[in-house]
Every structure is written in C-alpha cells, then in structure tokens.
PQR file of N, CA, C, O and H, with PARSE charges and radii, in Angstrom:
ATOM      1  N   MET A   1     114.220 100.278 121.097 -0.4000 1.5000
ATOM      2  CA  MET A   1     113.484 101.323 120.451 -0.0000 2.0000
ATOM      3  C   MET A   1     112.112 100.786 120.074  0.5500 1.7000
ATOM      4  O   MET A   1     111.970  99.625 119.689 -0.5500 1.4000
ATOM      5  N   GLN A   2     111.119 101.632 120.185 -0.4000 1.5000
ATOM      6  CA  GLN A   2     109.741 101.241 119.901 -0.0000 2.0000
ATOM      7  C   GLN A   2     109.129 102.192 118.886  0.5500 1.7000
ATOM      8  O   GLN A   2     109.346 103.402 118.950 -0.5500 1.4000
ATOM      9  H   GLN A   2     111.234 102.575 120.497  0.4000 1.0000
ATOM     10  N   CYS A   3     108.369 101.650 117.957 -0.4000 1.5000
ATOM     11  CA  CYS A   3     107.587 102.467 117.024 -0.0000 2.0000
ATOM     12  C   CYS A   3     106.132 102.045 117.126  0.5500 1.7000
ATOM     13  O   CYS A   3     105.821 100.899 117.449 -0.5500 1.4000
ATOM     14  H   CYS A   3     108.192 100.667 117.905  0.4000 1.0000
ATOM     15  N   HIS A   4     105.252 102.986 116.846 -0.4000 1.5000
ATOM     16  CA  HIS A   4     103.819 102.734 116.902 -0.0000 2.0000
ATOM     17  C   HIS A   4     103.296 102.467 115.501  0.5500 1.7000
ATOM     18  O   HIS A   4     103.370 103.338 114.634 -0.5500 1.4000
ATOM     19  H   HIS A   4     105.504 103.917 116.584  0.4000 1.0000
ATOM     20  N   PHE A   5     102.772 101.277 115.273 -0.4000 1.5000
ATOM     21  CA  PHE A   5     102.172 100.936 113.984 -0.0000 2.0000
ATOM     22  C   PHE A   5     100.737 101.436 113.972  0.5500 1.7000
ATOM     23  O   PHE A   5      99.891 100.954 114.725 -0.5500 1.4000
ATOM     24  H   PHE A   5     102.712 100.570 115.977  0.4000 1.0000
ATOM     25  N   GLY A   6     100.478 102.399 113.116 -0.4000 1.5000
ATOM     26  CA  GLY A   6      99.159 103.019 113.039 -0.0000 2.0000
ATOM     27  C   GLY A   6      99.213 104.499 113.344  0.5500 1.7000
ATOM     28  O   GLY A   6      98.322 105.248 112.942 -0.5500 1.4000
ATOM     29  H   GLY A   6     101.166 102.790 112.504  0.4000 1.0000
ATOM     30  N   ALA A   7     100.248 104.935 114.052 -0.4000 1.5000
ATOM     31  CA  ALA A   7     100.455 106.374 114.246 -0.0000 2.0000
ATOM     32  C   ALA A   7     101.100 106.890 112.971  0.5500 1.7000
ATOM     33  O   ALA A   7     102.075 106.316 112.487 -0.5500 1.4000
ATOM     34  H   ALA A   7     100.972 104.327 114.378  0.4000 1.0000
ATOM     35  N   ILE A   8     100.566 107.957 112.435 -0.4000 1.5000
ATOM     36  CA  ILE A   8     101.092 108.496 111.188 -0.0000 2.0000
ATOM     37  C   ILE A   8     101.321 109.999 111.314  0.5500 1.7000
ATOM     38  O   ILE A   8     100.773 110.659 112.197 -0.5500 1.4000
ATOM     39  H   ILE A   8      99.774 108.424 112.829  0.4000 1.0000
ATOM     40  N   TYR A   9     102.127 110.511 110.428 -0.4000 1.5000
ATOM     41  CA  TYR A   9     102.410 111.944 110.364 -0.0000 2.0000
ATOM     42  C   TYR A   9     102.323 112.359 108.908  0.5500 1.7000
ATOM     43  O   TYR A   9     102.937 111.737 108.041 -0.5500 1.4000
ATOM     44  H   TYR A   9     102.573 109.975 109.711  0.4000 1.0000
ATOM     45  N   ASP A  10     101.564 113.406 108.639 -0.4000 1.5000
ATOM     46  CA  ASP A  10     101.433 113.849 107.256 -0.0000 2.0000
ATOM     47  C   ASP A  10     102.642 114.681 106.839  0.5500 1.7000
ATOM     48  O   ASP A  10     103.586 114.849 107.611 -0.5500 1.4000
ATOM     49  H   ASP A  10     101.065 113.912 109.344  0.4000 1.0000
ATOM     50  N   GLU A  11     102.605 115.197 105.622 -0.4000 1.5000
ATOM     51  CA  GLU A  11     103.744 115.935 105.089 -0.0000 2.0000
ATOM     52  C   GLU A  11     104.044 117.218 105.873  0.5500 1.7000
ATOM     53  O   GLU A  11     105.122 117.792 105.722 -0.5500 1.4000
ATOM     54  H   GLU A  11     101.838 115.061 104.995  0.4000 1.0000
ATOM     55  N   ASN A  12     103.103 117.670 106.706 -0.4000 1.5000
ATOM     56  CA  ASN A  12     103.322 118.845 107.550 -0.0000 2.0000
ATOM     57  C   ASN A  12     103.739 118.467 108.966  0.5500 1.7000
ATOM     58  O   ASN A  12     103.903 119.332 109.826 -0.5500 1.4000
ATOM     59  H   ASN A  12     102.227 117.203 106.829  0.4000 1.0000
ATOM     60  N   GLY A  13     103.908 117.173 109.200 -0.4000 1.5000
ATOM     61  CA  GLY A  13     104.290 116.702 110.523 -0.0000 2.0000
ATOM     62  C   GLY A  13     103.132 116.586 111.496  0.5500 1.7000
ATOM     63  O   GLY A  13     103.339 116.414 112.698 -0.5500 1.4000
ATOM     64  H   GLY A  13     103.775 116.470 108.502  0.4000 1.0000
ATOM     65  N   GLU A  14     101.906 116.680 110.981 -0.4000 1.5000
ATOM     66  CA  GLU A  14     100.725 116.582 111.830 -0.0000 2.0000
ATOM     67  C   GLU A  14     100.433 115.120 112.174  0.5500 1.7000
ATOM     68  O   GLU A  14     100.432 114.252 111.301 -0.5500 1.4000
ATOM     69  H   GLU A  14     101.737 116.819 110.005  0.4000 1.0000
ATOM     70  N   TYR A  15     100.188 114.865 113.454 -0.4000 1.5000
ATOM     71  CA  TYR A  15      99.915 113.515 113.949 -0.0000 2.0000
ATOM     72  C   TYR A  15      98.493 113.073 113.603  0.5500 1.7000
ATOM     73  O   TYR A  15      97.561 113.876 113.556 -0.5500 1.4000
ATOM     74  H   TYR A  15     100.189 115.570 114.163  0.4000 1.0000
ATOM     75  N   GLY A  16      98.364 111.793 113.368 -0.4000 1.5000
ATOM     76  CA  GLY A  16      97.069 111.166 113.188 -0.0000 2.0000
ATOM     77  C   GLY A  16      97.228 109.662 113.315  0.5500 1.7000
ATOM     78  O   GLY A  16      98.306 109.182 113.667 -0.5500 1.4000
ATOM     79  H   GLY A  16      99.121 111.141 113.407  0.4000 1.0000
ATOM     80  N   TRP A  17      96.183 108.917 113.038 -0.4000 1.5000
ATOM     81  CA  TRP A  17      96.292 107.464 113.027 -0.0000 2.0000
ATOM     82  C   TRP A  17      95.408 106.914 111.924  0.5500 1.7000
ATOM     83  O   TRP A  17      94.445 107.551 111.498 -0.5500 1.4000
ATOM     84  H   TRP A  17      95.307 109.307 112.753  0.4000 1.0000
ATOM     85  N   CYS A  18      95.756 105.707 111.466 -0.4000 1.5000
ATOM     86  CA  CYS A  18      95.005 105.123 110.360 -0.0000 2.0000
ATOM     87  C   CYS A  18      95.069 103.604 110.422  0.5500 1.7000
ATOM     88  O   CYS A  18      95.780 103.015 111.235 -0.5500 1.4000
ATOM     89  H   CYS A  18      96.538 105.188 111.812  0.4000 1.0000
ATOM     90  N   ARG A  19      94.296 102.996 109.530 -0.4000 1.5000
ATOM     91  CA  ARG A  19      94.271 101.546 109.398 -0.0000 2.0000
ATOM     92  C   ARG A  19      94.532 101.133 107.955  0.5500 1.7000
ATOM     93  O   ARG A  19      94.061 100.085 107.515 -0.5500 1.4000
ATOM     94  H   ARG A  19      93.718 103.475 108.869  0.4000 1.0000
ATOM     95  N   ASP A  20      95.276 101.945 107.219 -0.4000 1.5000
ATOM     96  CA  ASP A  20      95.653 101.637 105.855 -0.0000 2.0000
ATOM     97  C   ASP A  20      97.087 101.104 105.864  0.5500 1.7000
ATOM     98  O   ASP A  20      98.013 101.807 106.269 -0.5500 1.4000
ATOM     99  H   ASP A  20      95.659 102.797 107.576  0.4000 1.0000
ATOM    100  N   PHE A  21      97.265  99.856 105.414 -0.4000 1.5000
ATOM    101  CA  PHE A  21      98.576  99.212 105.515 -0.0000 2.0000
ATOM    102  C   PHE A  21      99.672  99.995 104.806  0.5500 1.7000
ATOM    103  O   PHE A  21     100.756 100.180 105.360 -0.5500 1.4000
ATOM    104  H   PHE A  21      96.513  99.285 105.085  0.4000 1.0000
ATOM    105  N   GLU A  22      99.407 100.456 103.592 -0.4000 1.5000
ATOM    106  CA  GLU A  22     100.451 101.159 102.839 -0.0000 2.0000
ATOM    107  C   GLU A  22     100.872 102.449 103.543  0.5500 1.7000
ATOM    108  O   GLU A  22     102.051 102.800 103.529 -0.5500 1.4000
ATOM    109  H   GLU A  22      98.527 100.306 103.142  0.4000 1.0000
ATOM    110  N   THR A  23      99.935 103.149 104.148 -0.4000 1.5000
ATOM    111  CA  THR A  23     100.265 104.371 104.885 -0.0000 2.0000
ATOM    112  C   THR A  23     101.069 104.041 106.132  0.5500 1.7000
ATOM    113  O   THR A  23     102.029 104.742 106.452 -0.5500 1.4000
ATOM    114  H   THR A  23      98.976 102.863 104.159  0.4000 1.0000
ATOM    115  N   ILE A  24     100.689 102.981 106.842 -0.4000 1.5000
ATOM    116  CA  ILE A  24     101.430 102.561 108.029 -0.0000 2.0000
ATOM    117  C   ILE A  24     102.854 102.162 107.644  0.5500 1.7000
ATOM    118  O   ILE A  24     103.816 102.542 108.311 -0.5500 1.4000
ATOM    119  H   ILE A  24      99.909 102.411 106.582  0.4000 1.0000
ATOM    120  N   LYS A  25     102.977 101.395 106.563 -0.4000 1.5000
ATOM    121  CA  LYS A  25     104.290 100.959 106.090 -0.0000 2.0000
ATOM    122  C   LYS A  25     105.156 102.161 105.696  0.5500 1.7000
ATOM    123  O   LYS A  25     106.327 102.235 106.067 -0.5500 1.4000
ATOM    124  H   LYS A  25     102.196 101.087 106.021  0.4000 1.0000
ATOM    125  N   LYS A  26     104.582 103.088 104.952 -0.4000 1.5000
ATOM    126  CA  LYS A  26     105.312 104.288 104.527 -0.0000 2.0000
ATOM    127  C   LYS A  26     105.807 105.083 105.741  0.5500 1.7000
ATOM    128  O   LYS A  26     106.949 105.541 105.766 -0.5500 1.4000
ATOM    129  H   LYS A  26     103.630 103.028 104.651  0.4000 1.0000
ATOM    130  N   THR A  27     104.945 105.241 106.735 -0.4000 1.5000
ATOM    131  CA  THR A  27     105.325 105.972 107.945 -0.0000 2.0000
ATOM    132  C   THR A  27     106.425 105.248 108.692  0.5500 1.7000
ATOM    133  O   THR A  27     107.372 105.877 109.164 -0.5500 1.4000
ATOM    134  H   THR A  27     104.017 104.869 106.714  0.4000 1.0000
ATOM    135  N   PHE A  28     106.316 103.931 108.806 -0.4000 1.5000
ATOM    136  CA  PHE A  28     107.332 103.143 109.500 -0.0000 2.0000
ATOM    137  C   PHE A  28     108.687 103.264 108.804  0.5500 1.7000
ATOM    138  O   PHE A  28     109.710 103.458 109.461 -0.5500 1.4000
ATOM    139  H   PHE A  28     105.547 103.419 108.422  0.4000 1.0000
ATOM    140  N   LEU A  29     108.690 103.150 107.482 -0.4000 1.5000
ATOM    141  CA  LEU A  29     109.955 103.282 106.743 -0.0000 2.0000
ATOM    142  C   LEU A  29     110.546 104.682 106.899  0.5500 1.7000
ATOM    143  O   LEU A  29     111.764 104.833 106.997 -0.5500 1.4000
ATOM    144  H   LEU A  29     107.859 102.993 106.949  0.4000 1.0000
ATOM    145  N   TRP A  30     109.693 105.704 106.921 -0.4000 1.5000
ATOM    146  CA  TRP A  30     110.147 107.072 107.151 -0.0000 2.0000
ATOM    147  C   TRP A  30     110.773 107.202 108.544  0.5500 1.7000
ATOM    148  O   TRP A  30     111.814 107.839 108.708 -0.5500 1.4000
ATOM    149  H   TRP A  30     108.704 105.582 106.841  0.4000 1.0000
ATOM    150  N   GLU A  31     110.126 106.591 109.546 -0.4000 1.5000
ATOM    151  CA  GLU A  31     110.663 106.635 110.911 -0.0000 2.0000
ATOM    152  C   GLU A  31     112.036 105.969 110.980  0.5500 1.7000
ATOM    153  O   GLU A  31     112.956 106.502 111.600 -0.5500 1.4000
ATOM    154  H   GLU A  31     109.281 106.074 109.413  0.4000 1.0000
ATOM    155  N   LEU A  32     112.174 104.806 110.343 -0.4000 1.5000
ATOM    156  CA  LEU A  32     113.474 104.132 110.335 -0.0000 2.0000
ATOM    157  C   LEU A  32     114.546 105.030 109.723  0.5500 1.7000
ATOM    158  O   LEU A  32     115.641 105.166 110.269 -0.5500 1.4000
ATOM    159  H   LEU A  32     111.426 104.374 109.840  0.4000 1.0000
ATOM    160  N   GLU A  33     114.220 105.637 108.589 -0.4000 1.5000
ATOM    161  CA  GLU A  33     115.183 106.513 107.918 -0.0000 2.0000
ATOM    162  C   GLU A  33     115.520 107.726 108.792  0.5500 1.7000
ATOM    163  O   GLU A  33     116.686 108.095 108.927 -0.5500 1.4000
ATOM    164  H   GLU A  33     113.330 105.526 108.145  0.4000 1.0000
ATOM    165  N   THR A  34     114.512 108.330 109.371 -0.4000 1.5000
ATOM    166  CA  THR A  34     114.711 109.513 110.212 -0.0000 2.0000
ATOM    167  C   THR A  34     115.556 109.190 111.433  0.5500 1.7000
ATOM    168  O   THR A  34     116.380 109.998 111.860 -0.5500 1.4000
ATOM    169  H   THR A  34     113.564 108.030 109.262  0.4000 1.0000
ATOM    170  N   LEU A  35     115.349 108.002 111.994 -0.4000 1.5000
ATOM    171  CA  LEU A  35     116.093 107.591 113.189 -0.0000 2.0000
ATOM    172  C   LEU A  35     117.458 107.000 112.852  0.5500 1.7000
ATOM    173  O   LEU A  35     118.261 106.752 113.752 -0.5500 1.4000
ATOM    174  H   LEU A  35     114.679 107.345 111.647  0.4000 1.0000
ATOM    175  N   GLY A  36     117.727 106.775 111.580 -0.4000 1.5000
ATOM    176  CA  GLY A  36     119.017 106.250 111.153 -0.0000 2.0000
ATOM    177  C   GLY A  36     119.243 104.807 111.559  0.5500 1.7000
ATOM    178  O   GLY A  36     120.341 104.429 111.967 -0.5500 1.4000
ATOM    179  H   GLY A  36     117.074 106.977 110.850  0.4000 1.0000
ATOM    180  N   THR A  37     118.197 104.004 111.445 -0.4000 1.5000
ATOM    181  CA  THR A  37     118.303 102.593 111.809 -0.0000 2.0000
ATOM    182  C   THR A  37     117.535 101.748 110.803  0.5500 1.7000
ATOM    183  O   THR A  37     116.821 102.275 109.949 -0.5500 1.4000
ATOM    184  H   THR A  37     117.305 104.311 111.114  0.4000 1.0000
ATOM    185  N   ASP A  38     117.687 100.438 110.910 -0.4000 1.5000
ATOM    186  CA  ASP A  38     116.942  99.554 110.016 -0.0000 2.0000
ATOM    187  C   ASP A  38     116.112  98.531 110.790  0.5500 1.7000
ATOM    188  O   ASP A  38     115.674  97.527 110.227 -0.5500 1.4000
ATOM    189  H   ASP A  38     118.267 100.009 111.603  0.4000 1.0000
ATOM    190  N   TYR A  39     115.897  98.791 112.085 -0.4000 1.5000
ATOM    191  CA  TYR A  39     115.064  97.889 112.889 -0.0000 2.0000
ATOM    192  C   TYR A  39     114.517  98.624 114.105  0.5500 1.7000
ATOM    193  O   TYR A  39     114.997  99.699 114.463 -0.5500 1.4000
ATOM    194  H   TYR A  39     116.253  99.606 112.542  0.4000 1.0000
ATOM    195  N   VAL A  40     113.519  98.039 114.729 -0.4000 1.5000
ATOM    196  CA  VAL A  40     113.041  98.485 116.039 -0.0000 2.0000
ATOM    197  C   VAL A  40     112.971  97.258 116.933  0.5500 1.7000
ATOM    198  O   VAL A  40     112.832  96.133 116.454 -0.5500 1.4000
ATOM    199  H   VAL A  40     113.128  97.166 114.438  0.4000 1.0000
ATOM    200  N   ASP A  41     113.068  97.486 118.219 -0.4000 1.5000
ATOM    201  CA  ASP A  41     113.005  96.386 119.178 -0.0000 2.0000
ATOM    202  C   ASP A  41     111.564  95.959 119.465  0.5500 1.7000
ATOM    203  O   ASP A  41     111.287  94.782 119.692 -0.5500 1.4000
ATOM    204  H   ASP A  41     113.181  98.400 118.608  0.4000 1.0000
ATOM    205  N   PHE A  42     110.660  96.927 119.451 -0.4000 1.5000
ATOM    206  CA  PHE A  42     109.261  96.663 119.760 -0.0000 2.0000
ATOM    207  C   PHE A  42     108.377  97.420 118.790  0.5500 1.7000
ATOM    208  O   PHE A  42     108.674  98.551 118.406 -0.5500 1.4000
ATOM    209  H   PHE A  42     110.885  97.884 119.266  0.4000 1.0000
ATOM    210  N   GLY A  43     107.296  96.784 118.402 -0.4000 1.5000
ATOM    211  CA  GLY A  43     106.273  97.457 117.603 -0.0000 2.0000
ATOM    212  C   GLY A  43     105.009  97.542 118.427  0.5500 1.7000
ATOM    213  O   GLY A  43     104.484  96.522 118.874 -0.5500 1.4000
ATOM    214  H   GLY A  43     107.055  95.865 118.713  0.4000 1.0000
ATOM    215  N   PHE A  44     104.523  98.738 118.628 -0.4000 1.5000
ATOM    216  CA  PHE A  44     103.321  98.982 119.421 -0.0000 2.0000
ATOM    217  C   PHE A  44     102.142  99.161 118.471  0.5500 1.7000
ATOM    218  O   PHE A  44     102.191 100.007 117.578 -0.5500 1.4000
ATOM    219  H   PHE A  44     104.950  99.566 118.265  0.4000 1.0000
ATOM    220  N   LEU A  45     101.090  98.379 118.653 -0.4000 1.5000
ATOM    221  CA  LEU A  45      99.892  98.512 117.831 -0.0000 2.0000
ATOM    222  C   LEU A  45      99.086  99.691 118.364  0.5500 1.7000
ATOM    223  O   LEU A  45      98.479  99.616 119.433 -0.5500 1.4000
ATOM    224  H   LEU A  45     101.050  97.692 119.379  0.4000 1.0000
ATOM    225  N   HIS A  46      99.091 100.772 117.605 -0.4000 1.5000
ATOM    226  CA  HIS A  46      98.566 102.054 118.040 -0.0000 2.0000
ATOM    227  C   HIS A  46      97.043 102.099 118.025  0.5500 1.7000
ATOM    228  O   HIS A  46      96.407 101.660 117.067 -0.5500 1.4000
ATOM    229  H   HIS A  46      99.584 100.832 116.737  0.4000 1.0000
ATOM    230  N   CYS A  47      96.466 102.635 119.098 -0.4000 1.5000
ATOM    231  CA  CYS A  47      95.008 102.844 119.223 -0.0000 2.0000
ATOM    232  C   CYS A  47      94.220 101.554 119.071  0.5500 1.7000
ATOM    233  O   CYS A  47      93.255 101.497 118.309 -0.5500 1.4000
ATOM    234  H   CYS A  47      96.982 102.992 119.876  0.4000 1.0000
ATOM    235  N   VAL A  48      94.625 100.532 119.785 -0.4000 1.5000
ATOM    236  CA  VAL A  48      93.868  99.278 119.823 -0.0000 2.0000
ATOM    237  C   VAL A  48      93.113  99.259 121.142  0.5500 1.7000
ATOM    238  O   VAL A  48      93.649  98.883 122.184 -0.5500 1.4000
ATOM    239  H   VAL A  48      95.409 100.579 120.404  0.4000 1.0000
ATOM    240  N   ASP A  49      91.852  99.675 121.070 -0.4000 1.5000
ATOM    241  CA  ASP A  49      91.024  99.776 122.270 -0.0000 2.0000
ATOM    242  C   ASP A  49      89.960  98.687 122.351  0.5500 1.7000
ATOM    243  O   ASP A  49      89.427  98.400 123.422 -0.5500 1.4000
ATOM    244  H   ASP A  49      91.416  99.980 120.223  0.4000 1.0000
ATOM    245  N   GLU A  50      89.663  98.091 121.212 -0.4000 1.5000
ATOM    246  CA  GLU A  50      88.621  97.073 121.158 -0.0000 2.0000
ATOM    247  C   GLU A  50      89.097  95.914 120.280  0.5500 1.7000
ATOM    248  O   GLU A  50      90.039  96.065 119.502 -0.5500 1.4000
ATOM    249  H   GLU A  50      90.096  98.324 120.341  0.4000 1.0000
ATOM    250  N   ASP A  51      88.452  94.775 120.405 -0.4000 1.5000
ATOM    251  CA  ASP A  51      88.810  93.615 119.589 -0.0000 2.0000
ATOM    252  C   ASP A  51      88.768  93.943 118.104  0.5500 1.7000
ATOM    253  O   ASP A  51      89.607  93.470 117.339 -0.5500 1.4000
ATOM    254  H   ASP A  51      87.687  94.652 121.037  0.4000 1.0000
ATOM    255  N   ALA A  52      87.798  94.748 117.694 -0.4000 1.5000
ATOM    256  CA  ALA A  52      87.665  95.101 116.276 -0.0000 2.0000
ATOM    257  C   ALA A  52      88.891  95.862 115.771  0.5500 1.7000
ATOM    258  O   ALA A  52      89.282  95.708 114.614 -0.5500 1.4000
ATOM    259  H   ALA A  52      87.116  95.133 118.315  0.4000 1.0000
ATOM    260  N   ASP A  53      89.499  96.681 116.631 -0.4000 1.5000
ATOM    261  CA  ASP A  53      90.718  97.404 116.250 -0.0000 2.0000
ATOM    262  C   ASP A  53      91.843  96.416 115.958  0.5500 1.7000
ATOM    263  O   ASP A  53      92.537  96.540 114.949 -0.5500 1.4000
ATOM    264  H   ASP A  53      89.181  96.806 117.571  0.4000 1.0000
ATOM    265  N   PHE A  54      92.021  95.450 116.828 -0.4000 1.5000
ATOM    266  CA  PHE A  54      93.047  94.427 116.636 -0.0000 2.0000
ATOM    267  C   PHE A  54      92.750  93.603 115.386  0.5500 1.7000
ATOM    268  O   PHE A  54      93.643  93.339 114.581 -0.5500 1.4000
ATOM    269  H   PHE A  54      91.457  95.349 117.648  0.4000 1.0000
ATOM    270  N   ASP A  55      91.493  93.201 115.231 -0.4000 1.5000
ATOM    271  CA  ASP A  55      91.103  92.395 114.069 -0.0000 2.0000
ATOM    272  C   ASP A  55      91.420  93.119 112.768  0.5500 1.7000
ATOM    273  O   ASP A  55      91.869  92.491 111.810 -0.5500 1.4000
ATOM    274  H   ASP A  55      90.767  93.415 115.885  0.4000 1.0000
ATOM    275  N   LYS A  56      91.196  94.419 112.717 -0.4000 1.5000
ATOM    276  CA  LYS A  56      91.471  95.182 111.504 -0.0000 2.0000
ATOM    277  C   LYS A  56      92.957  95.186 111.190  0.5500 1.7000
ATOM    278  O   LYS A  56      93.338  95.024 110.031 -0.5500 1.4000
ATOM    279  H   LYS A  56      90.831  94.929 113.496  0.4000 1.0000
ATOM    280  N   LEU A  57      93.811  95.367 112.199 -0.4000 1.5000
ATOM    281  CA  LEU A  57      95.253  95.351 111.979 -0.0000 2.0000
ATOM    282  C   LEU A  57      95.719  93.990 111.472  0.5500 1.7000
ATOM    283  O   LEU A  57      96.593  93.918 110.608 -0.5500 1.4000
ATOM    284  H   LEU A  57      93.502  95.498 113.141  0.4000 1.0000
ATOM    285  N   VAL A  58      95.151  92.926 111.995 -0.4000 1.5000
ATOM    286  CA  VAL A  58      95.478  91.584 111.512 -0.0000 2.0000
ATOM    287  C   VAL A  58      95.010  91.434 110.062  0.5500 1.7000
ATOM    288  O   VAL A  58      95.737  90.911 109.218 -0.5500 1.4000
ATOM    289  H   VAL A  58      94.441  92.985 112.697  0.4000 1.0000
ATOM    290  N   GLU A  59      93.793  91.898 109.785 -0.4000 1.5000
ATOM    291  CA  GLU A  59      93.217  91.786 108.437 -0.0000 2.0000
ATOM    292  C   GLU A  59      94.078  92.480 107.379  0.5500 1.7000
ATOM    293  O   GLU A  59      94.250  91.950 106.282 -0.5500 1.4000
ATOM    294  H   GLU A  59      93.202  92.323 110.471  0.4000 1.0000
ATOM    295  N   ILE A  60      94.615  93.650 107.693 -0.4000 1.5000
ATOM    296  CA  ILE A  60      95.393  94.385 106.687 -0.0000 2.0000
ATOM    297  C   ILE A  60      96.846  93.954 106.619  0.5500 1.7000
ATOM    298  O   ILE A  60      97.583  94.413 105.746 -0.5500 1.4000
ATOM    299  H   ILE A  60      94.475  94.081 108.584  0.4000 1.0000
ATOM    300  N   GLY A  61      97.277  93.076 107.527 -0.4000 1.5000
ATOM    301  CA  GLY A  61      98.615  92.513 107.419 -0.0000 2.0000
ATOM    302  C   GLY A  61      99.691  93.148 108.277  0.5500 1.7000
ATOM    303  O   GLY A  61     100.872  92.860 108.085 -0.5500 1.4000
ATOM    304  H   GLY A  61      96.679  92.703 108.236  0.4000 1.0000
ATOM    305  N   VAL A  62      99.321  93.998 109.213 -0.4000 1.5000
ATOM    306  CA  VAL A  62     100.331  94.659 110.040 -0.0000 2.0000
ATOM    307  C   VAL A  62     101.149  93.653 110.858  0.5500 1.7000
ATOM    308  O   VAL A  62     102.357  93.827 111.021 -0.5500 1.4000
ATOM    309  H   VAL A  62      98.362  94.232 109.370  0.4000 1.0000
ATOM    310  N   LEU A  63     100.505  92.614 111.367 -0.4000 1.5000
ATOM    311  CA  LEU A  63     101.252  91.640 112.171 -0.0000 2.0000
ATOM    312  C   LEU A  63     102.222  90.819 111.338  0.5500 1.7000
ATOM    313  O   LEU A  63     103.239  90.349 111.848 -0.5500 1.4000
ATOM    314  H   LEU A  63      99.524  92.473 111.235  0.4000 1.0000
ATOM    315  N   ASP A  64     101.914  90.645 110.071 -0.4000 1.5000
ATOM    316  CA  ASP A  64     102.810  89.900 109.193 -0.0000 2.0000
ATOM    317  C   ASP A  64     104.101  90.658 109.006  0.5500 1.7000
ATOM    318  O   ASP A  64     104.992  90.193 108.295 -0.5500 1.4000
ATOM    319  H   ASP A  64     101.088  91.026 109.657  0.4000 1.0000
TER
END
C-alpha cells in the first residue's frame, strides 16, 4: 500500500497539497484510520518536481 505525503484532503474531501508537517501528519493518520491499518509499504513524496520541493520536505521533517 502506498500513501502520498503532501497530498491532503480538507474536511469536505477536497484534494490539495501542502508543505506543512502537521497537516501532512494529520492527513496521513486519517488515511491510516480510514484504511483500517497502522502502516504503509511505500510513502510517495507528493509533488516533488524540483530540488527545492525535496529540500522543503526534508526541512520540515517528512523523511524523518
């Protein structure tokens, strides 16, 4: 199973993406609960098109 770190859904189920760690974490935990699991096999770094995108995810702690 794969989840996208950075893909988010608001309270209305609308898709978006962000670089805020707490929002990414909240969305990931919601996905785990919704899917009825406590792990994923792969984490996909969402919308990483440039080095700066990757650097930001590292800076906010997503890789940790």
